[in-house]
C-alpha positions as CSV (number, residue, x, y, z in Angstrom):
1,M,78.3,128.7,171.0
2,T,80.8,127.0,168.3
3,S,78.8,125.9,165.1
4,F,79.2,122.2,165.3
5,L,78.4,121.9,161.4
6,K,79.1,123.6,158.5
7,T,75.8,125.1,157.5
8,V,74.3,124.8,153.3
9,L,75.2,128.5,152.0
10,F,73.4,129.9,149.2
11,S,75.5,129.1,146.1
12,S,76.2,125.4,147.4
13,A,72.6,124.6,146.7
14,L,73.5,126.2,143.3
15,C,76.1,124.2,142.9
16,L,74.6,121.1,143.2
17,L,72.6,122.4,140.0
18,S,75.8,123.3,138.1
19,N,78.3,120.8,139.3
20,T,80.7,120.2,136.6
21,V,78.4,122.3,133.8
22,F,81.0,123.1,131.0
23,A,83.6,120.3,131.8
24,N,85.1,118.8,129.0
25,S,83.8,116.1,127.0
26,S,82.6,112.9,129.4
27,P,82.3,109.2,128.1
28,A,78.6,109.5,129.2
29,N,78.1,112.9,127.3
30,P,80.4,113.7,124.8
31,L,80.9,116.7,122.6
32,Q,79.8,115.8,119.2
33,V,80.4,118.2,116.2
34,T,77.4,117.4,113.6
35,L,79.0,116.5,110.0
36,A,76.9,115.7,107.5
37,D,77.4,112.2,106.3
38,P,79.2,110.9,103.2
39,V,77.0,110.9,100.2
40,W,77.1,108.8,97.0
41,Q,76.2,109.9,93.5
42,V,72.6,107.6,92.1
43,M,74.6,106.6,89.0
44,L,71.7,105.7,85.8
45,N,73.4,103.6,83.3
46,N,72.4,104.7,79.8
47,H,73.6,101.7,78.2
48,A,71.8,98.8,80.3
49,I,70.0,98.1,76.9
50,A,73.0,97.1,74.9
51,Q,74.8,95.8,78.2
52,R,76.3,91.7,77.3
53,T,74.9,90.3,80.1
54,A,71.0,91.1,79.4
55,A,70.1,91.7,75.5
56,I,66.1,93.1,74.1
57,T,64.1,90.7,72.3
58,P,63.9,91.2,68.9
59,N,60.3,92.3,69.5
60,E,61.4,95.1,71.6
61,Q,63.7,96.6,69.2
62,S,61.2,99.1,67.9
63,F,60.7,100.3,71.4
64,A,64.0,100.6,72.3
65,R,64.8,102.8,69.5
66,Q,62.1,105.2,71.2
67,L,63.9,105.0,74.6
68,Q,67.7,105.5,73.3
69,P,67.3,109.6,72.2
70,L,65.0,109.8,75.8
71,L,67.9,108.7,77.4
72,Q,70.5,111.0,76.0
73,Q,68.3,114.0,77.0
74,K,67.6,112.2,80.7
75,N,63.7,112.9,80.2
76,Y,63.2,110.1,82.7
77,Q,59.4,111.1,83.1
78,A,58.7,110.6,79.8
79,I,60.7,107.2,79.4
80,A,58.7,106.0,82.9
81,G,55.3,106.9,80.7
82,L,56.4,104.5,78.0
83,F,56.8,102.2,80.5
84,R,53.5,102.5,82.3
85,Q,52.0,101.2,78.8
86,R,53.8,98.1,79.0
87,P,53.3,95.0,81.4
88,L,56.7,94.3,83.7
89,A,56.2,90.8,83.4
90,D,56.1,90.9,79.6
91,D,59.9,92.8,79.3
92,S,62.9,91.0,79.0
93,S,65.1,91.7,82.3
94,A,67.1,94.1,80.3
95,L,64.1,96.9,79.6
96,Q,63.1,95.3,83.7
97,V,66.5,96.9,85.1
98,L,66.0,99.8,82.8
99,R,62.9,100.6,84.2
100,G,63.9,100.0,87.9
101,Q,66.9,102.3,87.5
102,V,64.4,105.1,85.6
103,L,62.0,104.6,88.6
104,L,64.9,104.7,91.1
105,S,66.0,108.3,89.4
106,L,62.5,109.5,89.8
107,Q,62.7,108.4,93.4
108,Q,59.8,105.9,93.0
109,Y,61.3,103.5,94.9
110,D,58.8,100.4,95.9
111,D,57.8,100.6,91.8
112,A,61.9,100.6,91.0
113,A,62.6,97.4,93.7
114,N,59.4,95.6,92.0
115,A,61.1,96.1,88.2
116,L,64.8,95.1,89.8
117,K,63.0,91.9,91.5
118,A,61.4,91.0,88.5
119,A,64.6,91.0,86.5
120,L,66.4,89.0,89.2
121,G,63.9,86.7,88.7
122,K,64.2,86.0,85.3
123,Q,68.5,86.6,85.6
124,P,69.9,85.9,89.4
125,D,72.9,87.0,88.1
126,L,72.7,90.0,86.4
127,A,75.1,92.3,88.3
128,L,73.2,95.5,87.3
129,A,70.0,94.6,88.9
130,H,71.8,94.0,92.0
131,Q,73.8,97.0,92.2
132,A,70.6,99.2,91.1
133,L,68.4,97.4,93.9
134,S,71.0,98.2,96.3
135,L,70.9,101.7,95.6
136,V,66.9,101.6,96.4
137,L,67.5,99.5,99.5
138,M,69.8,102.7,100.5
139,Q,67.6,105.2,99.8
140,Q,64.9,103.8,101.7
141,Q,67.5,103.1,104.8
142,Q,67.3,99.2,104.6
143,Y,71.6,98.8,104.4
144,Q,71.4,95.4,105.9
145,Q,68.8,94.4,102.9
146,A,71.3,96.4,100.2
147,R,74.7,95.1,101.5
148,P,74.1,91.3,99.7
149,H,73.4,92.6,96.3
150,L,76.3,94.5,96.5
151,V,78.3,91.8,97.4
152,A,76.7,90.1,94.5
153,A,77.7,92.7,91.9
154,I,81.3,92.5,93.1
155,N,81.3,88.6,92.8
156,L,79.9,88.7,89.3
157,G,82.2,91.4,88.1
158,V,81.4,94.9,88.4
159,A,84.6,96.3,90.4
160,D,84.1,100.1,89.9
161,A,84.6,102.8,92.4
162,Q,80.9,103.4,92.9
163,V,80.3,99.5,94.0
164,Y,82.8,100.0,96.1
165,G,82.3,103.4,97.7
166,Q,78.6,102.2,98.3
167,L,79.4,99.4,100.3
168,A,82.2,101.6,102.1
169,Y,78.5,103.7,102.7
170,I,76.7,101.0,104.0
171,N,79.2,99.6,106.4
172,L,79.6,102.8,107.9
173,K,76.0,102.9,108.6
174,T,75.7,99.8,109.9
175,A,78.7,100.5,112.4
176,Q,81.2,98.5,110.6
177,A,83.6,101.3,110.4
178,A,86.8,99.4,110.1
179,S,85.5,97.7,107.0
180,A,84.4,101.1,105.7
181,V,88.0,102.2,105.3
182,A,88.8,99.2,103.2
183,G,86.2,100.0,100.8
184,Y,86.6,103.5,100.5
185,Q,90.3,103.0,100.4
186,Q,89.8,100.6,97.5
187,A,87.1,103.5,95.5
188,L,90.1,105.8,95.8
189,L,92.4,103.5,94.2
190,L,90.3,103.4,91.0
191,E,89.1,107.4,91.2
192,P,92.1,108.9,93.4
193,D,90.8,112.8,92.4
194,N,87.1,111.7,93.6
195,S,86.1,113.9,96.8
196,Q,83.1,111.8,97.9
197,W,85.6,109.1,98.1
198,Q,87.9,111.0,99.9
199,Q,85.2,112.3,102.4
200,G,84.0,108.9,103.2
201,L,87.7,107.7,103.7
202,L,88.1,110.3,106.2
203,Y,84.8,110.1,108.2
204,A,85.2,106.4,108.6
205,L,89.0,107.0,110.0
206,I,87.4,109.0,112.5
207,Q,84.8,106.4,113.3
208,S,87.1,103.9,113.5
209,Q,89.3,105.8,115.9
210,A,92.1,105.9,113.6
211,W,93.7,109.0,114.8
212,P,96.7,109.2,113.2
213,Q,95.5,108.4,110.0
214,A,92.7,110.8,110.0
215,Q,94.8,113.1,111.1
216,A,97.4,113.4,108.4
217,M,94.9,112.5,105.9
218,L,93.1,115.8,107.0
219,E,95.9,117.8,107.0
220,Q,96.4,116.9,103.3
221,L,93.1,117.8,102.3
222,L,93.0,121.0,104.4
223,Q,96.2,121.9,102.5
224,Q,94.3,121.4,99.0
225,Q,90.9,123.2,100.0
226,P,91.9,125.4,103.1
227,D,88.0,127.1,102.7
228,N,86.3,123.6,102.9
229,K,84.3,124.2,106.3
230,A,83.4,120.6,106.1
231,L,86.5,119.5,106.6
232,W,87.4,122.2,109.4
233,L,84.3,120.6,110.9
234,Q,85.9,117.1,111.0
235,R,88.9,118.1,112.3
236,S,87.1,120.1,115.2
237,Q,85.4,116.4,115.7
238,L,88.7,114.9,115.6
239,A,90.4,117.2,118.2
240,L,87.3,116.3,120.8
241,S,87.5,112.6,119.9
242,Q,91.2,112.9,121.8
243,G,90.5,115.2,124.0
244,N,92.2,118.3,122.9
245,S,89.6,120.9,123.1
246,T,91.6,123.9,122.2
247,Q,92.0,122.9,118.9
248,A,88.4,121.6,118.4
249,L,87.2,125.3,119.3
250,S,90.1,126.9,116.6
251,S,88.7,124.5,114.2
252,I,85.1,125.3,114.4
253,E,85.5,129.0,114.8
254,V,87.4,129.1,111.1
255,A,84.3,126.7,109.7
256,L,81.9,129.3,111.6
257,R,84.1,132.1,109.6
258,L,83.4,130.1,106.4
259,G,79.6,129.9,106.4
260,E,79.0,127.3,108.9
261,N,75.3,128.2,110.5
262,A,74.2,124.5,112.1
263,A,72.4,125.6,115.5
264,D,74.1,122.4,116.7
265,N,77.7,123.5,116.0
266,L,76.8,127.0,117.0
267,L,75.9,125.3,120.3
268,L,78.6,123.2,120.6
269,A,80.7,126.5,120.0
270,A,79.2,128.1,122.6
271,Q,80.1,125.4,125.0
272,L,83.4,124.7,123.7
273,H,83.8,129.0,124.7
274,F,82.7,128.4,128.3
275,N,84.8,125.6,128.7
276,S,87.8,127.7,127.8
277,G,87.0,131.1,129.7
278,S,85.6,132.8,127.1
279,A,81.8,133.8,128.1
280,G,81.4,136.7,125.8
281,R,82.0,134.8,122.6
282,G,80.0,131.6,124.4
283,I,76.6,134.0,125.0
284,S,76.7,135.5,121.4
285,L,76.5,131.9,120.0
286,L,74.3,130.5,121.9
287,Q,72.6,133.3,121.5
288,Q,72.6,132.6,117.7
289,A,72.1,129.0,117.6
290,V,68.2,129.9,119.8
291,K,67.8,132.4,117.1
292,A,69.0,130.0,114.3
293,K,66.7,127.2,115.1
294,P,64.1,128.1,118.0
295,D,62.1,125.4,118.1
296,N,65.0,123.1,118.3
297,Q,65.2,122.0,122.0
298,N,69.0,121.5,121.9
299,W,69.7,124.5,123.3
300,H,67.3,124.0,126.3
301,T,70.2,122.3,128.5
302,P,73.3,124.1,127.0
303,L,71.4,127.4,128.3
304,I,71.0,126.0,131.6
305,Q,74.5,125.3,132.0
306,A,75.8,128.1,130.9
307,A,73.8,130.4,133.2
308,S,74.6,127.8,135.9
309,Y,78.4,128.3,135.2
310,L,78.0,131.9,134.8
311,A,76.3,132.1,138.1
312,Y,79.0,129.4,139.8
313,Q,81.9,131.8,138.3
314,Q,80.0,134.9,139.8
315,Q,80.1,136.1,136.5
316,W,77.2,138.3,137.0
317,P,77.0,140.9,134.0
318,A,77.7,138.0,131.5
319,L,74.8,136.5,133.1
320,R,72.8,139.5,132.7
321,S,73.6,139.4,129.2
322,L,72.4,136.0,128.4
323,L,69.3,136.6,130.3
324,K,68.5,139.5,129.4
325,Q,64.8,140.4,128.1
326,G,63.8,139.2,124.4
327,A,67.2,137.7,124.3
328,L,66.0,134.2,124.2
329,P,62.4,132.4,124.0
330,L,62.4,131.5,127.5
331,Q,58.8,130.5,127.5
332,Q,59.7,127.5,125.9
333,L,62.0,125.6,128.1
334,P,60.3,122.4,129.9
335,V,59.1,123.5,133.7
336,R,61.9,121.6,134.9
337,Q,64.0,123.8,133.3
338,Q,62.0,127.4,133.9
339,A,62.3,126.4,138.1
340,Q,66.2,125.9,137.1
341,L,66.5,129.2,135.6
342,A,64.3,131.0,138.2
343,M,66.8,130.0,140.8
344,I,69.4,131.0,138.7
345,R,68.2,134.5,138.5
346,A,67.5,134.4,142.6
347,Q,71.2,134.7,142.6
348,L,71.8,137.1,140.4
349,S,69.4,139.0,142.5
350,S,71.0,138.2,145.6
351,A,74.2,139.3,144.2
352,D,72.6,142.3,143.3
353,N,71.9,143.1,146.6
354,Q,68.2,142.6,146.0
355,P,66.7,140.4,148.8
356,K,63.0,141.1,147.3
357,Q,63.3,139.8,143.8
358,A,65.6,136.7,144.9
359,L,62.7,135.6,147.6
360,A,60.3,135.9,144.4
361,A,62.5,134.0,141.9
362,L,63.4,131.2,144.7
363,Q,59.5,131.2,145.4
364,Q,58.6,131.1,141.7
365,A,61.2,128.3,141.5
366,V,59.6,125.7,144.0
367,A,56.3,126.9,142.5
368,L,57.3,125.4,139.7
369,D,58.8,122.6,140.8
370,P,57.7,121.5,144.1
371,L,60.0,118.9,144.1
372,F,63.0,121.2,143.2
373,G,65.6,120.1,146.5
374,E,68.2,122.7,145.8
375,A,65.6,125.8,145.5
376,L,63.6,124.6,148.6
377,L,67.3,124.6,150.4
378,A,67.7,128.0,149.2
379,L,64.3,129.4,150.5
380,A,65.1,127.8,153.5
381,Q,68.7,129.3,153.6
382,W,66.8,133.0,152.8
383,H,64.3,132.8,155.2
384,E,67.1,132.3,157.5
385,T,69.4,135.0,157.2
386,Q,66.0,137.0,157.5
387,G,65.6,135.9,161.1
388,N,62.8,133.3,159.6
389,T,63.7,130.7,161.7
390,D,60.3,128.8,161.2
391,L,59.7,129.2,157.9
392,A,63.1,128.4,157.5
393,S,62.7,125.3,159.4
394,L,59.7,124.4,157.3
395,N,61.6,124.5,153.8
396,Y,64.3,122.6,155.3
397,S,61.9,119.8,156.7
398,R,60.0,119.7,152.6
399,A,63.7,119.4,151.6
400,A,64.9,116.8,153.7
401,T,62.0,114.2,152.1
402,I,63.9,114.8,148.9
403,K,66.6,112.1,148.6
404,A,68.8,114.0,146.4
405,V,69.4,116.8,149.0
406,Q,68.1,115.1,152.2
407,I,71.4,115.0,153.8
408,P,72.4,118.8,153.4
409,A,68.9,119.8,154.4
410,L,68.9,117.6,157.8
411,Q,72.5,119.0,158.3
412,A,71.2,122.7,157.9
413,Q,68.2,122.0,159.6
414,A,70.2,120.6,162.5
415,Q,72.4,123.6,162.6
416,L,69.4,126.2,162.6
417,E,68.4,123.9,165.8
418,I,71.7,124.7,167.1
419,N,71.6,127.8,167.0
420,R,68.3,127.8,168.7
421,Q,69.8,126.0,171.2
422,Q,67.2,123.2,170.4
423,Y,69.8,120.6,171.1
424,Q,66.9,117.9,171.5
425,S,65.7,118.8,168.4
426,A,69.5,118.8,166.6
427,L,70.0,115.5,167.8
428,R,67.5,114.0,166.1
429,L,68.4,115.8,163.0
430,L,72.1,114.7,163.0
431,Q,70.5,110.7,163.5
432,Q,68.6,110.9,160.9
433,V,71.7,112.0,158.9
434,L,73.6,108.9,160.4
435,L,70.8,106.7,159.6
436,A,71.2,107.8,155.9
437,A,75.1,107.6,156.0
438,P,76.5,105.6,158.3
439,E,80.2,105.9,157.6
440,R,79.9,109.8,158.3
441,Q,82.5,110.1,161.2
442,D,82.1,113.5,161.7
443,I,78.0,113.3,162.3
444,A,78.8,110.4,164.7
445,D,81.1,113.2,166.8
446,N,78.9,115.7,166.6
447,I,76.0,113.3,167.8
448,R,78.1,112.6,170.8
449,S,78.8,116.7,171.5
450,L,75.2,117.0,171.0
451,Q,74.4,114.3,173.8
452,Q,76.7,115.8,176.4
453,L,74.6,119.2,176.1
454,V,71.5,117.8,176.3
455,R,72.6,115.9,179.3
456,Q,74.1,119.2,180.8
457,Q,70.7,121.1,180.3
458,R,68.7,118.1,181.9
459,T,71.0,118.8,184.5
460,G,71.0,122.4,184.6
461,G,74.5,122.4,183.9
462,A,74.3,124.2,180.7
């Protein structure tokens, strides 16, 4: 009898799993290069004692002379030890600022903040204290609290490259990339050869989606520093942001040749190679990424995507290479992804004409995840191809209870009943499909045809 329905093939069930696995970056799940954040340097002002806006008192002169050689030697531990012997509240604002700066250099942030706040309590317009306190707050990632102190420092006359660069960094960290651009430009105006301001401006331009300006600056920097892997990574990110996966791949490959080995960037390079059809290189990079950081869960999904993609494309040798014994710590995968991988192994076994191994893998997938609808569909398909129609029908029924595969499961089970000439059962199944998808005109047509067959059976005309 001519089939009324198109059966769900084993590979179609896998397609539900692997659909658009290695498509180009999308707004919902964009590919991202892992870039190091722009940095700033914590600058200790060794001349804090002599600054015009905060002066030490006459009775502090002797203590200041003790500090001078230690400041020149940058022996901050010794300076901190001397300060611990003095009550903070008794010091002038100049010494309180110096104490705060020393403690900042020693990463004793809470004590540094206390000293600087004490100085500002005595002298609220002390620019150096505002700038130093902003650095403490930045180190504690309190960027919103740090900004007013930097603004105050600028308003009080501190207009050096450091303060503008620090303010730009804060704006970057608080998602104000356009303002960060202005800050880094001001810092570069004062220090045009400063690499940290150049890197910061480039990063800010990329974050603010100023693509032409970022591209122009990046190419200029690469001419000056062709061996700078960070610049090649930024070129890759810029290309990804503009949908240019070819340039993104070539750029990240240069970074890899220059020594880039961050696991996330290896994973990204692997994904880009799979996108471009270079499965061999993609597999190698994926395995390198897992080896570099096996406890990093970021490789789990790309691995499943890669395996699904290779199975869908029927690249069996590449799939075997990816899943070869001992190449990856597959036992670290979550249960759901282990089930997905078992289903992919089932398809590989089917391609190798090993039906028993395929059955074992499908049974494992369902055992690991009883609600894995695609695996239930594939298991039902396996039993149907082997002539085990009762087991096939049972697994189709189980799959039909899972919303994600309800309609294909009902259709496949209906086709099975049609093949067995159980038209009344097939009719009930198709009516369930139409109830779930009332817009399906093809199902309505099939129902009418089956209703005619049922009437013929009842009247003996079949």
